[in-house]
HTML snippet that shows the backbone in 3Dmol.js (N, CA, C, O; Angstrom):
<script src="https://3Dmol.org/build/3Dmol-min.js"></script>
<div id="view" style="width:600px;height:400px;position:relative"></div>
<script>
const pdb = `
ATOM      1  N   UNK A   1       1.232 -35.325  -3.155  1.00  0.00           N
ATOM      2  CA  UNK A   1       1.800 -35.824  -4.384  1.00  0.00           C
ATOM      3  C   UNK A   1       2.578 -34.704  -5.068  1.00  0.00           C
ATOM      4  O   UNK A   1       2.079 -33.586  -5.202  1.00  0.00           O
ATOM      5  N   UNK A   2       3.788 -35.004  -5.496  1.00  0.00           N
ATOM      6  CA  UNK A   2       4.619 -34.014  -6.177  1.00  0.00           C
ATOM      7  C   UNK A   2       4.260 -33.961  -7.657  1.00  0.00           C
ATOM      8  O   UNK A   2       3.947 -34.980  -8.273  1.00  0.00           O
ATOM      9  N   UNK A   3       4.313 -32.773  -8.207  1.00  0.00           N
ATOM     10  CA  UNK A   3       4.038 -32.563  -9.626  1.00  0.00           C
ATOM     11  C   UNK A   3       5.260 -31.917 -10.259  1.00  0.00           C
ATOM     12  O   UNK A   3       5.922 -31.090  -9.632  1.00  0.00           O
ATOM     13  N   UNK A   4       5.559 -32.286 -11.484  1.00  0.00           N
ATOM     14  CA  UNK A   4       6.693 -31.690 -12.186  1.00  0.00           C
ATOM     15  C   UNK A   4       6.402 -30.220 -12.467  1.00  0.00           C
ATOM     16  O   UNK A   4       5.347 -29.877 -13.001  1.00  0.00           O
ATOM     17  N   UNK A   5       7.339 -29.362 -12.105  1.00  0.00           N
ATOM     18  CA  UNK A   5       7.216 -27.921 -12.260  1.00  0.00           C
ATOM     19  C   UNK A   5       6.732 -27.550 -13.661  1.00  0.00           C
ATOM     20  O   UNK A   5       7.315 -27.972 -14.659  1.00  0.00           O
ATOM     21  N   UNK A   6       5.675 -26.768 -13.725  1.00  0.00           N
ATOM     22  CA  UNK A   6       5.028 -26.227 -14.922  1.00  0.00           C
ATOM     23  C   UNK A   6       4.275 -27.261 -15.754  1.00  0.00           C
ATOM     24  O   UNK A   6       3.794 -26.943 -16.841  1.00  0.00           O
ATOM     25  N   UNK A   7       4.167 -28.490 -15.260  1.00  0.00           N
ATOM     26  CA  UNK A   7       3.320 -29.466 -15.956  1.00  0.00           C
ATOM     27  C   UNK A   7       1.862 -29.065 -15.760  1.00  0.00           C
ATOM     28  O   UNK A   7       1.555 -28.230 -14.909  1.00  0.00           O
ATOM     29  N   UNK A   8       0.969 -29.652 -16.539  1.00  0.00           N
ATOM     30  CA  UNK A   8      -0.455 -29.352 -16.377  1.00  0.00           C
ATOM     31  C   UNK A   8      -0.917 -29.668 -14.960  1.00  0.00           C
ATOM     32  O   UNK A   8      -1.695 -28.907 -14.383  1.00  0.00           O
ATOM     33  N   UNK A   9      -0.451 -30.782 -14.387  1.00  0.00           N
ATOM     34  CA  UNK A   9      -0.817 -31.137 -13.010  1.00  0.00           C
ATOM     35  C   UNK A   9      -0.312 -30.094 -12.015  1.00  0.00           C
ATOM     36  O   UNK A   9      -1.017 -29.749 -11.066  1.00  0.00           O
ATOM     37  N   UNK A  10       0.895 -29.598 -12.227  1.00  0.00           N
ATOM     38  CA  UNK A  10       1.465 -28.581 -11.339  1.00  0.00           C
ATOM     39  C   UNK A  10       0.631 -27.303 -11.418  1.00  0.00           C
ATOM     40  O   UNK A  10       0.297 -26.713 -10.391  1.00  0.00           O
ATOM     41  N   UNK A  11       0.291 -26.872 -12.652  1.00  0.00           N
ATOM     42  CA  UNK A  11      -0.515 -25.661 -12.816  1.00  0.00           C
ATOM     43  C   UNK A  11      -1.873 -25.822 -12.148  1.00  0.00           C
ATOM     44  O   UNK A  11      -2.357 -24.888 -11.509  1.00  0.00           O
ATOM     45  N   UNK A  12      -2.497 -26.991 -12.283  1.00  0.00           N
ATOM     46  CA  UNK A  12      -3.797 -27.241 -11.631  1.00  0.00           C
ATOM     47  C   UNK A  12      -3.664 -27.175 -10.115  1.00  0.00           C
ATOM     48  O   UNK A  12      -4.530 -26.615  -9.443  1.00  0.00           O
ATOM     49  N   UNK A  13      -2.588 -27.742  -9.569  1.00  0.00           N
ATOM     50  CA  UNK A  13      -2.381 -27.718  -8.118  1.00  0.00           C
ATOM     51  C   UNK A  13      -2.148 -26.289  -7.626  1.00  0.00           C
ATOM     52  O   UNK A  13      -2.658 -25.907  -6.573  1.00  0.00           O
ATOM     53  N   UNK A  14      -1.388 -25.506  -8.372  1.00  0.00           N
ATOM     54  CA  UNK A  14      -1.143 -24.104  -8.005  1.00  0.00           C
ATOM     55  C   UNK A  14      -2.453 -23.326  -7.987  1.00  0.00           C
ATOM     56  O   UNK A  14      -2.714 -22.566  -7.055  1.00  0.00           O
ATOM     57  N   UNK A  15      -3.277 -23.514  -9.013  1.00  0.00           N
ATOM     58  CA  UNK A  15      -4.577 -22.824  -9.062  1.00  0.00           C
ATOM     59  C   UNK A  15      -5.466 -23.226  -7.886  1.00  0.00           C
ATOM     60  O   UNK A  15      -6.137 -22.376  -7.300  1.00  0.00           O
ATOM     61  N   UNK A  16      -5.476 -24.506  -7.537  1.00  0.00           N
ATOM     62  CA  UNK A  16      -6.301 -24.977  -6.420  1.00  0.00           C
ATOM     63  C   UNK A  16      -5.844 -24.349  -5.113  1.00  0.00           C
ATOM     64  O   UNK A  16      -6.675 -23.924  -4.309  1.00  0.00           O
ATOM     65  N   UNK A  17      -4.552 -24.285  -4.890  1.00  0.00           N
ATOM     66  CA  UNK A  17      -4.020 -23.668  -3.658  1.00  0.00           C
ATOM     67  C   UNK A  17      -4.354 -22.188  -3.642  1.00  0.00           C
ATOM     68  O   UNK A  17      -4.808 -21.662  -2.625  1.00  0.00           O
ATOM     69  N   UNK A  18      -4.133 -21.511  -4.764  1.00  0.00           N
ATOM     70  CA  UNK A  18      -4.425 -20.076  -4.839  1.00  0.00           C
ATOM     71  C   UNK A  18      -5.900 -19.806  -4.585  1.00  0.00           C
ATOM     72  O   UNK A  18      -6.240 -18.866  -3.866  1.00  0.00           O
ATOM     73  N   UNK A  19      -6.787 -20.622  -5.166  1.00  0.00           N
ATOM     74  CA  UNK A  19      -8.227 -20.448  -4.956  1.00  0.00           C
ATOM     75  C   UNK A  19      -8.608 -20.699  -3.498  1.00  0.00           C
ATOM     76  O   UNK A  19      -9.434 -19.976  -2.940  1.00  0.00           O
ATOM     77  N   UNK A  20      -8.019 -21.707  -2.886  1.00  0.00           N
ATOM     78  CA  UNK A  20      -8.337 -22.052  -1.497  1.00  0.00           C
ATOM     79  C   UNK A  20      -8.008 -20.905  -0.547  1.00  0.00           C
ATOM     80  O   UNK A  20      -8.746 -20.659   0.407  1.00  0.00           O
ATOM     81  N   UNK A  21      -6.911 -20.205  -0.798  1.00  0.00           N
ATOM     82  CA  UNK A  21      -6.455 -19.154   0.108  1.00  0.00           C
ATOM     83  C   UNK A  21      -6.657 -17.746  -0.450  1.00  0.00           C
ATOM     84  O   UNK A  21      -6.043 -16.798   0.041  1.00  0.00           O
ATOM     85  N   UNK A  22      -7.496 -17.595  -1.452  1.00  0.00           N
ATOM     86  CA  UNK A  22      -7.678 -16.309  -2.129  1.00  0.00           C
ATOM     87  C   UNK A  22      -8.088 -15.188  -1.185  1.00  0.00           C
ATOM     88  O   UNK A  22      -7.676 -14.043  -1.372  1.00  0.00           O
ATOM     89  N   UNK A  23      -8.877 -15.492  -0.191  1.00  0.00           N
ATOM     90  CA  UNK A  23      -9.378 -14.446   0.712  1.00  0.00           C
ATOM     91  C   UNK A  23      -8.447 -14.145   1.876  1.00  0.00           C
ATOM     92  O   UNK A  23      -8.755 -13.275   2.691  1.00  0.00           O
ATOM     93  N   UNK A  24      -7.323 -14.835   1.977  1.00  0.00           N
ATOM     94  CA  UNK A  24      -6.464 -14.658   3.145  1.00  0.00           C
ATOM     95  C   UNK A  24      -5.204 -13.855   2.864  1.00  0.00           C
ATOM     96  O   UNK A  24      -4.528 -13.434   3.803  1.00  0.00           O
ATOM     97  N   UNK A  25      -4.872 -13.633   1.608  1.00  0.00           N
ATOM     98  CA  UNK A  25      -3.632 -12.934   1.278  1.00  0.00           C
ATOM     99  C   UNK A  25      -3.812 -11.433   1.224  1.00  0.00           C
ATOM    100  O   UNK A  25      -4.918 -10.922   1.047  1.00  0.00           O
ATOM    101  N   UNK A  26      -2.699 -10.740   1.379  1.00  0.00           N
ATOM    102  CA  UNK A  26      -2.707  -9.284   1.268  1.00  0.00           C
ATOM    103  C   UNK A  26      -2.793  -8.893  -0.202  1.00  0.00           C
ATOM    104  O   UNK A  26      -2.341  -9.625  -1.083  1.00  0.00           O
ATOM    105  N   UNK A  27      -3.380  -7.730  -0.447  1.00  0.00           N
ATOM    106  CA  UNK A  27      -3.463  -7.240  -1.815  1.00  0.00           C
ATOM    107  C   UNK A  27      -2.066  -6.909  -2.313  1.00  0.00           C
ATOM    108  O   UNK A  27      -1.242  -6.374  -1.571  1.00  0.00           O
ATOM    109  N   UNK A  28      -1.808  -7.226  -3.564  1.00  0.00           N
ATOM    110  CA  UNK A  28      -0.527  -6.928  -4.184  1.00  0.00           C
ATOM    111  C   UNK A  28      -0.597  -5.508  -4.723  1.00  0.00           C
ATOM    112  O   UNK A  28      -1.466  -5.186  -5.533  1.00  0.00           O
ATOM    113  N   UNK A  29       0.313  -4.668  -4.276  1.00  0.00           N
ATOM    114  CA  UNK A  29       0.238  -3.257  -4.663  1.00  0.00           C
ATOM    115  C   UNK A  29       1.000  -2.961  -5.955  1.00  0.00           C
ATOM    116  O   UNK A  29       0.709  -1.967  -6.619  1.00  0.00           O
ATOM    117  N   UNK A  30       1.954  -3.790  -6.320  1.00  0.00           N
ATOM    118  CA  UNK A  30       2.715  -3.558  -7.538  1.00  0.00           C
ATOM    119  C   UNK A  30       1.975  -4.179  -8.712  1.00  0.00           C
ATOM    120  O   UNK A  30       1.660  -5.369  -8.688  1.00  0.00           O
ATOM    121  N   UNK A  31       1.700  -3.400  -9.717  1.00  0.00           N
ATOM    122  CA  UNK A  31       0.920  -3.855 -10.874  1.00  0.00           C
ATOM    123  C   UNK A  31       1.861  -4.218 -12.023  1.00  0.00           C
ATOM    124  O   UNK A  31       2.664  -3.400 -12.472  1.00  0.00           O
ATOM    125  N   UNK A  32       1.742  -5.461 -12.486  1.00  0.00           N
ATOM    126  CA  UNK A  32       2.581  -5.910 -13.593  1.00  0.00           C
ATOM    127  C   UNK A  32       1.843  -6.954 -14.414  1.00  0.00           C
ATOM    128  O   UNK A  32       1.067  -7.756 -13.894  1.00  0.00           O
ATOM    129  N   UNK A  33       2.106  -6.919 -15.695  1.00  0.00           N
ATOM    130  CA  UNK A  33       1.582  -7.921 -16.637  1.00  0.00           C
ATOM    131  C   UNK A  33       2.807  -8.504 -17.333  1.00  0.00           C
ATOM    132  O   UNK A  33       3.466  -7.819 -18.115  1.00  0.00           O
ATOM    133  N   UNK A  34       3.110  -9.759 -17.051  1.00  0.00           N
ATOM    134  CA  UNK A  34       4.345 -10.362 -17.527  1.00  0.00           C
ATOM    135  C   UNK A  34       4.077 -11.684 -18.236  1.00  0.00           C
ATOM    136  O   UNK A  34       3.369 -12.548 -17.718  1.00  0.00           O
ATOM    137  N   UNK A  35       4.651 -11.829 -19.421  1.00  0.00           N
ATOM    138  CA  UNK A  35       4.654 -13.103 -20.120  1.00  0.00           C
ATOM    139  C   UNK A  35       5.986 -13.791 -19.846  1.00  0.00           C
ATOM    140  O   UNK A  35       7.022 -13.139 -19.714  1.00  0.00           O
ATOM    141  N   UNK A  36       5.941 -15.116 -19.763  1.00  0.00           N
ATOM    142  CA  UNK A  36       7.151 -15.894 -19.558  1.00  0.00           C
ATOM    143  C   UNK A  36       7.206 -17.007 -20.601  1.00  0.00           C
ATOM    144  O   UNK A  36       6.218 -17.705 -20.830  1.00  0.00           O
ATOM    145  N   UNK A  37       8.350 -17.162 -21.218  1.00  0.00           N
ATOM    146  CA  UNK A  37       8.580 -18.227 -22.181  1.00  0.00           C
ATOM    147  C   UNK A  37       9.636 -19.135 -21.557  1.00  0.00           C
ATOM    148  O   UNK A  37      10.755 -18.702 -21.280  1.00  0.00           O
ATOM    149  N   UNK A  38       9.272 -20.387 -21.342  1.00  0.00           N
ATOM    150  CA  UNK A  38      10.166 -21.349 -20.691  1.00  0.00           C
ATOM    151  C   UNK A  38      10.593 -22.379 -21.739  1.00  0.00           C
ATOM    152  O   UNK A  38       9.752 -23.003 -22.387  1.00  0.00           O
ATOM    153  N   UNK A  39      11.898 -22.547 -21.896  1.00  0.00           N
ATOM    154  CA  UNK A  39      12.437 -23.497 -22.861  1.00  0.00           C
ATOM    155  C   UNK A  39      13.023 -24.706 -22.140  1.00  0.00           C
ATOM    156  O   UNK A  39      13.256 -24.670 -20.932  1.00  0.00           O
ATOM    157  N   UNK A  40      13.254 -25.760 -22.887  1.00  0.00           N
ATOM    158  CA  UNK A  40      13.995 -26.941 -22.413  1.00  0.00           C
ATOM    159  C   UNK A  40      13.349 -27.671 -21.243  1.00  0.00           C
ATOM    160  O   UNK A  40      14.059 -28.232 -20.408  1.00  0.00           O
ATOM    161  N   UNK A  41      12.020 -27.679 -21.161  1.00  0.00           N
ATOM    162  CA  UNK A  41      11.345 -28.458 -20.118  1.00  0.00           C
ATOM    163  C   UNK A  41      11.568 -29.944 -20.404  1.00  0.00           C
ATOM    164  O   UNK A  41      11.545 -30.351 -21.565  1.00  0.00           O
ATOM    165  N   UNK A  42      11.783 -30.760 -19.374  1.00  0.00           N
ATOM    166  CA  UNK A  42      12.106 -32.161 -19.590  1.00  0.00           C
ATOM    167  C   UNK A  42      10.922 -33.009 -20.071  1.00  0.00           C
ATOM    168  O   UNK A  42      11.119 -34.154 -20.478  1.00  0.00           O
ATOM    169  N   UNK A  43       9.712 -32.475 -20.032  1.00  0.00           N
ATOM    170  CA  UNK A  43       8.532 -33.271 -20.377  1.00  0.00           C
ATOM    171  C   UNK A  43       7.869 -32.844 -21.680  1.00  0.00           C
ATOM    172  O   UNK A  43       6.810 -33.367 -22.027  1.00  0.00           O
ATOM    173  N   UNK A  44       8.473 -31.898 -22.415  1.00  0.00           N
ATOM    174  CA  UNK A  44       7.902 -31.472 -23.693  1.00  0.00           C
ATOM    175  C   UNK A  44       8.998 -30.898 -24.585  1.00  0.00           C
ATOM    176  O   UNK A  44       9.994 -30.364 -24.095  1.00  0.00           O
ATOM    177  N   UNK A  45       8.810 -31.012 -25.876  1.00  0.00           N
ATOM    178  CA  UNK A  45       9.731 -30.387 -26.829  1.00  0.00           C
ATOM    179  C   UNK A  45       9.314 -28.956 -27.140  1.00  0.00           C
ATOM    180  O   UNK A  45      10.073 -28.209 -27.757  1.00  0.00           O
ATOM    181  N   UNK A  46       8.124 -28.572 -26.721  1.00  0.00           N
ATOM    182  CA  UNK A  46       7.601 -27.238 -26.991  1.00  0.00           C
ATOM    183  C   UNK A  46       8.008 -26.256 -25.904  1.00  0.00           C
ATOM    184  O   UNK A  46       8.321 -26.652 -24.781  1.00  0.00           O
ATOM    185  N   UNK A  47       8.001 -24.973 -26.244  1.00  0.00           N
ATOM    186  CA  UNK A  47       8.155 -23.935 -25.228  1.00  0.00           C
ATOM    187  C   UNK A  47       6.900 -23.915 -24.365  1.00  0.00           C
ATOM    188  O   UNK A  47       5.810 -24.246 -24.832  1.00  0.00           O
ATOM    189  N   UNK A  48       7.056 -23.532 -23.127  1.00  0.00           N
ATOM    190  CA  UNK A  48       5.913 -23.348 -22.235  1.00  0.00           C
ATOM    191  C   UNK A  48       5.709 -21.846 -22.100  1.00  0.00           C
ATOM    192  O   UNK A  48       6.644 -21.110 -21.782  1.00  0.00           O
ATOM    193  N   UNK A  49       4.506 -21.405 -22.338  1.00  0.00           N
ATOM    194  CA  UNK A  49       4.188 -19.977 -22.224  1.00  0.00           C
ATOM    195  C   UNK A  49       3.196 -19.794 -21.080  1.00  0.00           C
ATOM    196  O   UNK A  49       2.103 -20.360 -21.079  1.00  0.00           O
ATOM    197  N   UNK A  50       3.609 -18.997 -20.118  1.00  0.00           N
ATOM    198  CA  UNK A  50       2.757 -18.695 -18.969  1.00  0.00           C
ATOM    199  C   UNK A  50       2.770 -17.183 -18.755  1.00  0.00           C
ATOM    200  O   UNK A  50       3.645 -16.475 -19.254  1.00  0.00           O
ATOM    201  N   UNK A  51       1.793 -16.714 -18.013  1.00  0.00           N
ATOM    202  CA  UNK A  51       1.758 -15.285 -17.705  1.00  0.00           C
ATOM    203  C   UNK A  51       1.461 -15.065 -16.235  1.00  0.00           C
ATOM    204  O   UNK A  51       0.939 -15.939 -15.543  1.00  0.00           O
ATOM    205  N   UNK A  52       1.810 -13.868 -15.779  1.00  0.00           N
ATOM    206  CA  UNK A  52       1.469 -13.419 -14.428  1.00  0.00           C
ATOM    207  C   UNK A  52       0.882 -12.019 -14.567  1.00  0.00           C
ATOM    208  O   UNK A  52       1.431 -11.170 -15.270  1.00  0.00           O
ATOM    209  N   UNK A  53      -0.238 -11.790 -13.890  1.00  0.00           N
ATOM    210  CA  UNK A  53      -0.921 -10.499 -13.952  1.00  0.00           C
ATOM    211  C   UNK A  53      -1.356 -10.122 -12.538  1.00  0.00           C
ATOM    212  O   UNK A  53      -2.110 -10.854 -11.898  1.00  0.00           O
ATOM    213  N   UNK A  54      -0.876  -8.975 -12.056  1.00  0.00           N
ATOM    214  CA  UNK A  54      -1.243  -8.514 -10.708  1.00  0.00           C
ATOM    215  C   UNK A  54      -2.043  -7.213 -10.758  1.00  0.00           C
ATOM    216  O   UNK A  54      -2.193  -6.546  -9.734  1.00  0.00           O
ATOM    217  N   UNK A  55      -2.552  -6.847 -11.916  1.00  0.00           N
ATOM    218  CA  UNK A  55      -3.206  -5.541 -12.050  1.00  0.00           C
ATOM    219  C   UNK A  55      -4.508  -5.415 -11.279  1.00  0.00           C
ATOM    220  O   UNK A  55      -4.980  -4.298 -11.069  1.00  0.00           O
ATOM    221  N   UNK A  56      -5.107  -6.522 -10.849  1.00  0.00           N
ATOM    222  CA  UNK A  56      -6.338  -6.430 -10.059  1.00  0.00           C
ATOM    223  C   UNK A  56      -6.073  -6.575  -8.560  1.00  0.00           C
ATOM    224  O   UNK A  56      -7.011  -6.733  -7.778  1.00  0.00           O
ATOM    225  N   UNK A  57      -4.797  -6.523  -8.154  1.00  0.00           N
ATOM    226  CA  UNK A  57      -4.465  -6.622  -6.729  1.00  0.00           C
ATOM    227  C   UNK A  57      -4.227  -8.043  -6.257  1.00  0.00           C
ATOM    228  O   UNK A  57      -3.846  -8.253  -5.106  1.00  0.00           O
ATOM    229  N   UNK A  58      -4.444  -9.028  -7.126  1.00  0.00           N
ATOM    230  CA  UNK A  58      -4.144 -10.421  -6.806  1.00  0.00           C
ATOM    231  C   UNK A  58      -3.151 -10.927  -7.852  1.00  0.00           C
ATOM    232  O   UNK A  58      -2.946 -10.284  -8.881  1.00  0.00           O
ATOM    233  N   UNK A  59      -2.543 -12.069  -7.588  1.00  0.00           N
ATOM    234  CA  UNK A  59      -1.658 -12.647  -8.577  1.00  0.00           C
ATOM    235  C   UNK A  59      -2.401 -13.717  -9.353  1.00  0.00           C
ATOM    236  O   UNK A  59      -2.843 -14.720  -8.794  1.00  0.00           O
ATOM    237  N   UNK A  60      -2.530 -13.488 -10.641  1.00  0.00           N
ATOM    238  CA  UNK A  60      -3.107 -14.500 -11.522  1.00  0.00           C
ATOM    239  C   UNK A  60      -1.980 -15.043 -12.380  1.00  0.00           C
ATOM    240  O   UNK A  60      -1.251 -14.284 -13.019  1.00  0.00           O
ATOM    241  N   UNK A  61      -1.842 -16.364 -12.392  1.00  0.00           N
ATOM    242  CA  UNK A  61      -0.830 -17.019 -13.216  1.00  0.00           C
ATOM    243  C   UNK A  61      -1.497 -18.176 -13.922  1.00  0.00           C
ATOM    244  O   UNK A  61      -2.217 -18.964 -13.309  1.00  0.00           O
ATOM    245  N   UNK A  62      -1.250 -18.274 -15.224  1.00  0.00           N
ATOM    246  CA  UNK A  62      -1.852 -19.352 -15.991  1.00  0.00           C
ATOM    247  C   UNK A  62      -1.036 -19.559 -17.252  1.00  0.00           C
ATOM    248  O   UNK A  62      -0.178 -18.746 -17.594  1.00  0.00           O
ATOM    249  N   UNK A  63      -1.314 -20.652 -17.933  1.00  0.00           N
ATOM    250  CA  UNK A  63      -0.680 -20.874 -19.226  1.00  0.00           C
ATOM    251  C   UNK A  63      -1.301 -19.939 -20.249  1.00  0.00           C
ATOM    252  O   UNK A  63      -2.477 -19.584 -20.159  1.00  0.00           O
ATOM    253  N   UNK A  64      -0.493 -19.548 -21.218  1.00  0.00           N
ATOM    254  CA  UNK A  64      -0.950 -18.654 -22.264  1.00  0.00           C
ATOM    255  C   UNK A  64      -0.125 -17.386 -22.276  1.00  0.00           C
ATOM    256  O   UNK A  64       0.963 -17.335 -21.701  1.00  0.00           O
ATOM    257  N   UNK A  65      -0.644 -16.363 -22.930  1.00  0.00           N
ATOM    258  CA  UNK A  65       0.044 -15.082 -23.043  1.00  0.00           C
ATOM    259  C   UNK A  65      -0.937 -13.943 -22.856  1.00  0.00           C
ATOM    260  O   UNK A  65      -2.126 -14.075 -23.145  1.00  0.00           O
ATOM    261  N   UNK A  66      -0.432 -12.839 -22.378  1.00  0.00           N
ATOM    262  CA  UNK A  66      -1.219 -11.615 -22.258  1.00  0.00           C
ATOM    263  C   UNK A  66      -0.942 -10.713 -23.452  1.00  0.00           C
ATOM    264  O   UNK A  66       0.193 -10.626 -23.920  1.00  0.00           O
ATOM    265  N   UNK A  67      -1.968 -10.049 -23.938  1.00  0.00           N
ATOM    266  CA  UNK A  67      -1.760  -9.000 -24.927  1.00  0.00           C
ATOM    267  C   UNK A  67      -1.193  -7.788 -24.205  1.00  0.00           C
ATOM    268  O   UNK A  67      -1.567  -7.520 -23.063  1.00  0.00           O
ATOM    269  N   UNK A  68      -0.322  -7.072 -24.833  1.00  0.00           N
ATOM    270  CA  UNK A  68       0.237  -5.838 -24.270  1.00  0.00           C
ATOM    271  C   UNK A  68       0.872  -6.046 -22.900  1.00  0.00           C
ATOM    272  O   UNK A  68       0.664  -5.239 -21.994  1.00  0.00           O
ATOM    273  N   UNK A  69       1.639  -7.112 -22.739  1.00  0.00           N
ATOM    274  CA  UNK A  69       2.352  -7.341 -21.479  1.00  0.00           C
ATOM    275  C   UNK A  69       3.397  -6.248 -21.277  1.00  0.00           C
ATOM    276  O   UNK A  69       3.913  -5.680 -22.239  1.00  0.00           O
ATOM    277  N   UNK A  70       3.703  -5.962 -20.007  1.00  0.00           N
ATOM    278  CA  UNK A  70       4.745  -4.985 -19.693  1.00  0.00           C
ATOM    279  C   UNK A  70       6.127  -5.511 -20.077  1.00  0.00           C
ATOM    280  O   UNK A  70       7.008  -4.740 -20.456  1.00  0.00           O
ATOM    281  N   UNK A  71       6.308  -6.822 -19.976  1.00  0.00           N
ATOM    282  CA  UNK A  71       7.580  -7.427 -20.314  1.00  0.00           C
ATOM    283  C   UNK A  71       7.385  -8.902 -20.615  1.00  0.00           C
ATOM    284  O   UNK A  71       6.379  -9.503 -20.236  1.00  0.00           O
ATOM    285  N   UNK A  72       8.358  -9.469 -21.297  1.00  0.00           N
ATOM    286  CA  UNK A  72       8.404 -10.899 -21.552  1.00  0.00           C
ATOM    287  C   UNK A  72       9.780 -11.393 -21.155  1.00  0.00           C
ATOM    288  O   UNK A  72      10.796 -10.836 -21.569  1.00  0.00           O
ATOM    289  N   UNK A  73       9.804 -12.440 -20.352  1.00  0.00           N
ATOM    290  CA  UNK A  73      11.053 -13.050 -19.910  1.00  0.00           C
ATOM    291  C   UNK A  73      11.147 -14.432 -20.542  1.00  0.00           C
ATOM    292  O   UNK A  73      10.194 -15.210 -20.499  1.00  0.00           O
ATOM    293  N   UNK A  74      12.293 -14.728 -21.125  1.00  0.00           N
ATOM    294  CA  UNK A  74      12.545 -16.048 -21.671  1.00  0.00           C
ATOM    295  C   UNK A  74      13.697 -16.670 -20.889  1.00  0.00           C
ATOM    296  O   UNK A  74      14.759 -16.065 -20.739  1.00  0.00           O
ATOM    297  N   UNK A  75      13.476 -17.871 -20.400  1.00  0.00           N
ATOM    298  CA  UNK A  75      14.516 -18.571 -19.652  1.00  0.00           C
ATOM    299  C   UNK A  75      14.340 -20.068 -19.819  1.00  0.00           C
ATOM    300  O   UNK A  75      13.284 -20.533 -20.250  1.00  0.00           O
ATOM    301  N   UNK A  76      15.356 -20.808 -19.484  1.00  0.00           N
ATOM    302  CA  UNK A  76      15.240 -22.256 -19.547  1.00  0.00           C
ATOM    303  C   UNK A  76      14.495 -22.773 -18.317  1.00  0.00           C
ATOM    304  O   UNK A  76      14.391 -22.087 -17.301  1.00  0.00           O
ATOM    305  N   UNK A  77      13.985 -23.988 -18.431  1.00  0.00           N
ATOM    306  CA  UNK A  77      13.157 -24.601 -17.395  1.00  0.00           C
ATOM    307  C   UNK A  77      13.896 -24.706 -16.052  1.00  0.00           C
ATOM    308  O   UNK A  77      13.318 -24.402 -15.009  1.00  0.00           O
ATOM    309  N   UNK A  78      15.143 -25.124 -16.069  1.00  0.00           N
ATOM    310  CA  UNK A  78      15.881 -25.308 -14.813  1.00  0.00           C
ATOM    311  C   UNK A  78      16.059 -23.985 -14.079  1.00  0.00           C
ATOM    312  O   UNK A  78      15.909 -23.941 -12.858  1.00  0.00           O
ATOM    313  N   UNK A  79      16.371 -22.917 -14.787  1.00  0.00           N
ATOM    314  CA  UNK A  79      16.505 -21.604 -14.146  1.00  0.00           C
ATOM    315  C   UNK A  79      15.163 -21.146 -13.586  1.00  0.00           C
ATOM    316  O   UNK A  79      15.104 -20.641 -12.465  1.00  0.00           O
ATOM    317  N   UNK A  80      14.091 -21.315 -14.349  1.00  0.00           N
ATOM    318  CA  UNK A  80      12.755 -20.939 -13.872  1.00  0.00           C
ATOM    319  C   UNK A  80      12.385 -21.733 -12.623  1.00  0.00           C
ATOM    320  O   UNK A  80      11.833 -21.175 -11.675  1.00  0.00           O
ATOM    321  N   UNK A  81      12.685 -23.034 -12.614  1.00  0.00           N
ATOM    322  CA  UNK A  81      12.392 -23.866 -11.450  1.00  0.00           C
ATOM    323  C   UNK A  81      13.171 -23.383 -10.229  1.00  0.00           C
ATOM    324  O   UNK A  81      12.623 -23.335  -9.128  1.00  0.00           O
ATOM    325  N   UNK A  82      14.423 -23.028 -10.409  1.00  0.00           N
ATOM    326  CA  UNK A  82      15.225 -22.533  -9.288  1.00  0.00           C
ATOM    327  C   UNK A  82      14.648 -21.229  -8.743  1.00  0.00           C
ATOM    328  O   UNK A  82      14.642 -21.011  -7.532  1.00  0.00           O
ATOM    329  N   UNK A  83      14.167 -20.367  -9.626  1.00  0.00           N
ATOM    330  CA  UNK A  83      13.576 -19.104  -9.174  1.00  0.00           C
ATOM    331  C   UNK A  83      12.250 -19.309  -8.445  1.00  0.00           C
ATOM    332  O   UNK A  83      12.052 -18.779  -7.352  1.00  0.00           O
ATOM    333  N   UNK A  84      11.342 -20.076  -9.050  1.00  0.00           N
ATOM    334  CA  UNK A  84       9.991 -20.216  -8.510  1.00  0.00           C
ATOM    335  C   UNK A  84       9.893 -21.232  -7.382  1.00  0.00           C
ATOM    336  O   UNK A  84       9.223 -20.977  -6.381  1.00  0.00           O
ATOM    337  N   UNK A  85      10.543 -22.367  -7.525  1.00  0.00           N
ATOM    338  CA  UNK A  85      10.396 -23.445  -6.542  1.00  0.00           C
ATOM    339  C   UNK A  85      11.430 -23.319  -5.432  1.00  0.00           C
ATOM    340  O   UNK A  85      11.088 -23.336  -4.249  1.00  0.00           O
ATOM    341  N   UNK A  86      12.706 -23.192  -5.819  1.00  0.00           N
ATOM    342  CA  UNK A  86      13.779 -23.129  -4.820  1.00  0.00           C
ATOM    343  C   UNK A  86      13.971 -21.721  -4.269  1.00  0.00           C
ATOM    344  O   UNK A  86      14.641 -21.545  -3.252  1.00  0.00           O
ATOM    345  N   UNK A  87      13.394 -20.716  -4.925  1.00  0.00           N
ATOM    346  CA  UNK A  87      13.571 -19.305  -4.578  1.00  0.00           C
ATOM    347  C   UNK A  87      15.047 -18.940  -4.481  1.00  0.00           C
ATOM    348  O   UNK A  87      15.484 -18.238  -3.569  1.00  0.00           O
ATOM    349  N   UNK A  88      15.793 -19.443  -5.453  1.00  0.00           N
ATOM    350  CA  UNK A  88      17.255 -19.231  -5.511  1.00  0.00           C
ATOM    351  C   UNK A  88      17.560 -18.166  -6.548  1.00  0.00           C
ATOM    352  O   UNK A  88      18.725 -17.829  -6.763  1.00  0.00           O
TER     353      UNK A  88
END
`;
const viewer = $3Dmol.createViewer("view");
viewer.addModel(pdb, "pdb");
viewer.setStyle({}, {cartoon: {color: "spectrum"}});
viewer.zoomTo();
viewer.render();
</script>
């Protein structure tokens, strides 16, 4: 079943896949704490705030924000989808 990028269902599916394969991936050597602000999502009038944290050697991504992030990126939903889903 397809889920709309960054919807609650999509985030739940991403977490389930990540949890299922947690023991099979290589450790991430680059450490970063990044907040992302996504605007103009087609399913909400609100901004979507998500974060990525690799400081423990794995990639953790979830909705919300990190305190003291290394950087914050703001982009529109379509650009974020092209980067994350299409890898364009």
